C-alpha positions, 0 to 999 in steps of 0.5 A, a space after each residue: 074119703 081123703 085117705 082113700 084118695 091118697 092111698 089110690 094115688 100112692 098105689 097107682 103110682 108104685 104099681 108100675 114100679 112093682 110090676 117092673 121089678 117082678 118082671 125083671 126078677 129083682 126086688 123093688 127098692 125105696 129109691 125106685 118108689 121115691 123117684 119120678 124117673 123112668 129108665 126108658 120112655 116106654 116105662 114112663 108112658 106105662 107109668 102114666 097110663 096105669 096111673 090115670 087109668 087105674 085111678 079113674 077106674 077105682 073111683 068109677 067102680 066105687 061110685 057106680 057100685 054105691 058101696 060106700 067108703 069101704 067100696 072104694 077101698 075094695 075097688 082099689 084092691 081089685 084094680 091094683 091086683 087085676 092091673 098087676 096080673 094083666 101087666 105081668 102076663 103081658 110082659 112075662 106070659 106068666 101069672 105068678 102066685 104072688 099075685 093070683 093067690 091074693 087076688 083069689 083070697 081078697 075076692 072071697 073076702 071082699 066081693 060081698 062088700 062091693 056087689 049087692 047081689 053076691 054073698 060069700 057062698 056065691 063067691 065061693 061057688 064062683 071060685 070053685 067053678 073057676 078053678 075046677 072047670 079049667 082043670 077038667 078042660 085042660 086034662 081032657 085036652 092033654 089026654 086027647 091032644 097031648 097039649 093045652 093052652 092054659 097054665 096054672 096061673 090062668 086057672 087061679 086067675 079064673 078062680 079069682 075072677 069067680 070069687 070077685 064077680 060070682 058064677 054069673 059074672 065069671 060066665 059073662 066075663 069069660 065069654 066077653 074075654 073070648 070076644 076080645 081075643 077074637 078081635 085081637 086075632 082079627 086085627 093083628 097082622 099075620 101071615 095069610 094061612 092058618 099055620 101062622 095062628 097055630 102055636 101062638 101064645 097070648 097073655 089071657 089076663 088082659 082080655 079077662 080083665 076087659 071081660 070083667 070090666 065089661 060085666 061090671 059096666 053092663 051090670 051097673 049101666 044105669 048108675 053109670 048113665 046117671 053120672 052124665 045126667 
């Protein structure tokens, strides 16, 4: 267990550094990993938030799923990749294959370890639906309206989500994410006309991550309640 704790601390510490390097388009150096300094106050704030939020979620997810020590390892992989994808999408409005493909592959391999009611076939089904359905919708939108709001990274992200939480979890997470998107638009100050919303692009990954976490909390609500009682 001590190895998992150390690995979580290290990965959550270097995650912000790796993401900043990806978004700034230059490689991560060892000196960046070893230093405690940040270029700006915003970077320092981000590193602190990601470190504590990510570490907390890893151990919380590992505990409520009751998948044993290996469950904590899988939780670490999931949170590390999901946080990285969400953060890069916020900063760059893009989800690189460098993150989305490992998210998809690791979901197919590791999700049966973490979730008791998901086997490999369910993970593959969720990944297939998550990949094919957005492509069909995108093709229809582009044929009918000559435009679409999703990119290839979003499609791979949905496939990865299906791989991690299965078909039921994918459906739940997408619906929940749309609710969070709606809240975002409701509480984001804009001009008082519909045109101000047209052509608006938002990073979808963080909303989908919230949707996934909502599904996990709902699915394991009894185990979560037991923490406090």
